N, C-alpha and C positions, 0 to 999 in steps of 0.2 A: 231244875235243868242244869246240867253239868256245863261249866264254863267253857269246856271244849266243844260241846255241842252248840252253844250260843255263838262262839267264834266262827264255827263252820257255816251256820246260818247267815251271820253277817257277811262273811267273805263271799257266799253265793249271791247274796243281793247286791253286793258292790259289783261283782263281776257281771251281773246280768243287767244292771241299770246304769252303769257308766257309759259314756259315748265314745269310748276308746276300745279298739279291738284288742283282744288278748288271746295269745296262743302259747301254750306251754307244752313241751315234749320232755319225756324222761331220757335216761341215758340209752334206752333201746329205741329211741326215735319215735316212741308211741305217744299219741296226743293224750294228755291227762286233763288239760283245761282248754276249753275252746268256747268263748262266749258268743252270744247272739249277734253282737256288733261285728265281730270279726267274721261270723257266718254270712251276714248280709254283705260285708264288704267283698267277699270272695264268692258270693253266689251259691253257697252251699247250705246244707242243714247240719246242725250240730251233730246229729246222730250219725251222719255220713263220716265224720272225722274222728270221733272219740274212740280211743283204744286202737287206733290203726297207725301203721308206719306212715310217716309223712310222705315218703316217696311213693306209696301206694295210692295215696289221694292226689298228689300232685306229680304225675309221671313226667311232666315237662321239666321238673327239677332234677338235679343230681347232687352228689355230695359237694361239689365245688361251687354250685350256684344257690343252694339253699342257705340262707343266712342262719337259720336254726341250727342246721347240722354243723356248719363251719364254726359257729360259737361253741357247739358242744365239743368239738374236737380240739379248738385252739384255746378255749377258756378265756378268750379276749372279747370284750363287748363291742358291738358295732352300734354307733350312736347316730341318730338323726340322719338315716339313710333315705334319700327319695327314691320312690319306685313308681313307675307308670305301666300299667299292665291291663290286659283283657281278663277279666274274671270269668268264672264258669258260665255266666249268663251273657257273656259277649259285651259287658259294659266296660268302658275304658275308665279306669280308676287310678288316681294318684294318691299315694300315702307317704307319710313321713314315719319311718320305722326305726325303732330302737330294739335291739336284741342283746340280752343280758344272760351270762352263764348263772346257773344256780349252783351254789356250792354248800357242802356238807363236809365238816372236817378237812377242809382245803381240798376237797375232791369235787370235780364237776359231776353233778347228778342230773342235770337237766338244763334246758334253756327256755328262756322267757322272751316272747316277742310282743311288743306293743305297737299298735298301728293307729295313726291318727289320719283320718280321712280328710284330705285337703283338695279333693277333686273340684269342688266349687270354687275355691280360691285360685287354684291352678287355671281353670277355665276362664275365669274373669281376667287374670293377669295375661294369659295368652290372647284374649280378645283385645285387651288394651294395648298390647304390644302390636298386634295386627293392625289395630285402628291408627295408632301413631304412625306406623309404617306407610299405611295407605294415605294418611293426611300429608306425609312427607313427601311421597312420590306423585300425588295427584296434583294437577295444575288447576288453579282457580280460574273459572270460566269468565267471570266478570266481577267487577269492583262490589257489586251489590252483595254477592255471596261472601266475599272476602271481608266486608265490614260486619257481618254476622258473628264473626269470631271475636270474643271479648278479649281485648289486650289491655292490660293496665299499664299506665305510665305514672311519672311522678305527679302529673297534674290530678291524678285520682287520689293522692294522699292529702287528706284534709287536716289542716292544723296550722296554727300560727305561734305555737309555744316554742321557745328557743331550743328545747331539747329535741323536738321532732324536726324543726328546720335544720338543726346540726346534722342529723341522721340522713336527712334528704340530700344535704350538700355532700356527704361522704358518699352516698349512693350514686349521685351524678358523676363524681369523679371516678367511681368504681366501674361505671358503665362503659368507658372508653378504655379500660384496662384489661389485659388478658390475664391478670393474676386472679387467683382464687379469692372468694369472699366468704366470710363467716358471718352469719347474721343470728344475734341472739335476741329473742323476744318471747314474752310470755304468750300462751295460747290466746288467740283472738287479737294480737296486737298488730298484725298485718304483715307477717314475714313474707307470704307469697306475693303480696302487693309489692313489696320492695323487689323481691326477686325478679318478677316480670317487668317491673320498671327499669331495673338495671339492664335487663336484656333488650328491651324494646327501645331504649334510648341510646344503645350503644352500637358499635360497628357491626355487631352480629345480629341486628334486629331483623334481617331478612333471612336468617338461618333458622334452623329448628330450636325451639325451646320446649324442653321435656322436664316435668316435674315428677318425682317419685318419693312417696312417703315410706321411709325405711321401716317405720313401726308397723305398717299395715300388712306386711307380707312376711310369712316365716322365712328364716334366714336361708334354709336350703333351696327355697324357691327364688329368693331375692337374688342370690348369686347368678342364677340363670337369666334373671330379668336384666340384671346390670351388664353382664358380659356375653349374654347369649349361650347357645348350647350347640354342641355337635353330636351327631350320631354316636351312641356308645358312651356318651357322658354318664348316664345312668339308665337304668332299665326303662325302656320305652321313649327315651330321649330323642328328639328330632332336631334337624339343623334348623336353627333359628337365631338371627341376630338380636342382640341385646340393645338396651337404650343408649349405651355409649356409642354404638355404631350408628344409631339413628340420630343422635345428637351431634354427629360429627360436623365439625366447623361451626357449631351453635353453642348452646348452653344447656348444662344439665344441672338441675336444681335437686339436691338431696335433702329432703325434709326430715327432721328429727335424727340427724346423724348420730346423736347420742344413743339411740336405741339399737344401732348396728352392732353385731357381735364383734369381739376384738379380732378374730381370725379373718373376718370379712374386711374389716378395717385395714388390716395389713396388705390384703390383696388390692384394696382401693388405693392405698399408699403407693404401691408398686406402679400402678397404672399412671398415677400422677406424676411420678418421678421419671418414668421411662417413656410415657407417651404411646404405649400400645397396650392392647388387651389380648387376652387368650381365652377363647370361648371355654365353657365347661366341657371337659372331655376332648378338647381339640389341642393341637400341637402348633397350629399356625399363629404366628404373632400379627396382629391387625393393627396398624398405626391409627390413632385417632386424635384429633385436635378438638378438645372439648374445654369450655370454660365451665368451671365448677362453682356453684353457689351452694353452700352447706348451711342448713338452718338448725338451731337447737332451742328448745323451750325451757332449757336448764342452763344456769350460768356456767360457761365453759370452764372456768377455774374450779367450780364444785365438781364438775364431771371428771376433771383431771384427778382431783382428790379422791374421788370414789373409784376411780379406774374404769369409768365407762366410756372414755375417749383415750385412745392412744396419744401419748405425749407428742411422738413424731408426727402422727397425722395432724394433730392440733396446730402444730407449728407450720405445717404445709398448707393447711386451710386457712389459717389466721393471718394471711398476707394484708387483707384488707378487712378490718372488723367493723361491723355496724351494730350498734345497740339500738334497739326500738324501745322507747320508753313505754311503760304501761300507762294506761289512762289515768291512774291515781297520781302519777308524777307529772301530768300535764292537764290538770283539770281546767285550766283557763280555756282549754280547746273544746269544752263540753257544750257551750252555747252554739259554737260554730258547727259542731258535728250534728247537734240536734237540728239546726236549720237545714243542714245539707241532707239529713235523712228524711225531714219532712218534704222538702222538694222532691226528693227521689220517690217517695211512696204516694204523694198526691195523685199524680196520673195513674198509677198502678192501681190504687184503691178507690179511685173516683172521690177524693176528698178535696176540701179547699183550705186546709189548716194553714195558719200564717205563723203561729209560734207556740211556745209552751209557757204555762203560767210561771210566775216568779217563785210561788211556793214549791212547785215540782222541781224547778232548777236548783232551789236551796236544798232540797232533799238529794238531788244527784250530786252536788258538791259534797255532801256528808257521806256518800256511799263510796265504798273501796273499789268497786268494779273489778273483781276478780276474772270476769270474762272479758274485760277490756273493750276495745271499740265494737267488737262483734256483739258483745252483750248489750252495749248501748243501742246499737242498731235494731236488734231483736225487741228490746223494750219499746222503742219508739214505733216499730211496726205493729207490735202487739196493741198498743194504745190507739193507734190510727185505725184499727179494726173495729174499735168500740165507739169512738166519737161519731156523732152524727154527721151526715153529709153537709149540713149547713153550718155547723159550729166551726169557729176559726181558731180557738185556743184549746190546747190540750190541758185538761185539768186533772186534779188528783183522781177523781172518780173514773177517768178514762184508763187508768193504769191498773185495771182489774187483775192482770197476770203478774203484776210486779209490786205487790203489796209490801214485800220485804224491803223495797227501795224507798217508797213514798212513806214519809214519816207524818204523823198527825200534828206535830208541833214545829212548823217550819220556823226558821230564824227570822225574828222580827225586832224592831226597836223595843217593843214593849216587853219581850221576853228577855232582852239583855237587862233592862233596868229592873226587872223582877227578880234577877239573880243577885241575892243579898250577899253571896259568898265572894264576888269579885270586887276588887278595888276599883275606884272611879277610873284611873287611867286605862285599865283593861277594858272596861264597859265602853269608854269613848272610842277606844280602837276598834272594838267589835262593831260599834255603831257606824263608824267611818267605813269599815270594809263592807258592811251591808249596804250602805248608801252607794259606794262605788260600783259593787256588784250589780246592783239593780239598774244603774245607769248604763253600764256596759251591756247588759242584757238588752235594754231597751234600744241601744244603738249597734246592736250586733257586733260588739267588740271593736267598734271604731273608735280608736284612741282619740283622734282630733276632736270629734263631735262630742265625745263624752267629757273630755276636759272642758270644752266650751259650755256644755250644760252644767257642769260642776263650778264653772266661774274660776277655774285655775288654769295654769300654764300646761301645755302638753308635757313638758319635762317634768313638772311637779307630779302629774299624774302617774308617768312612767316610774318615778322614784317611789311613789306609794305602792304601786304594783309590785315592785321588786322588794319593798320593805315588808309587804304582807305575803310575798311568795304566792301572788295571785297569778 
């Protein structure tokens, strides 16, 4: 088989099995490539379109409105254009299209259009915006209904490690400030918990709180979600207010701000500086009073180096900075968090668990917890599904779904002395750490009671905790 024939077979299979619509016309506006995905999008059959003039198939278009013909004439690409339209079957479709000129010896010989179907995402985002608008405008009939809405406060943030207490202290000060807040924390560390706590403990607590994940929505749709749309903003656009308007006088939390495109970051910066928004496709300036809480799962300094966050936007957002330490940096909170999650899931799962065995806790201390507090909660919930309804202690055998965390050889005094490679002072330190840890677990991290059980002063125990970074 000739290489040219093989290339043609490979190309045909790629065209027909990709999930992206593809339409190619030549210089005479005739369709030369039209795959099944594009046909399904537009409600046509491939045979209806091939080798025919594009205006013959789509009489509603003309040389000014057809992106393929426009690119054919100008030679300039049209990238990431959002279109909402009724296809030939009467279905309302939203696509993100890129139309590119095809060049041969610097001459335009055709045009290629790639269409990505985002109808489902568009429908979900519209439903979300409508739901938020409905919640904002509706009045709560009684306190019982109001209490069903889960609202987090700083009391829901569990931990006694100095690092997390420092973050909570900064968050409380930020709650009564109108300034922007930038929160950095790894995935699962509790960024939304902090964001809600800042809002619901502040002066805007009775005003709207809206959170939007910037990484979950394509850029061309995210702009409309943020700022709203006016008729004519793009093909099929309707008049709709965005979440900036819905959050007016309240708080808007923008999650994963580092995933937002740089052009959209520039538009966000303008809103923060000038205090008004302009809907997509609109000319009217709409004033908004919104407190911004931005979060990122990447170190902002690294984002600046890589160019994923504009420097001017970073300075505008980073008025109040909160760093949420990952669980590996506050392992002393592991016993407290475990007890909290046990109490949470006992009534939900019908259990009567009292604590976790020391062997398991030791394994928890040796694990790095890449998923942070969220991962720990999932591990506890998983184990409580396997323990019997009468058992009181979560043992190694209950952590069936977390075998990568639970080790076969927990830290014990015997294992320390069996390590011939350690000098005596290090072995004694490890033994002391092990004893202190077990006493702390026994007393649920109560320093005073643990010091009493160890027969030492409270200040001495605190000194040893600091010395061993526990």
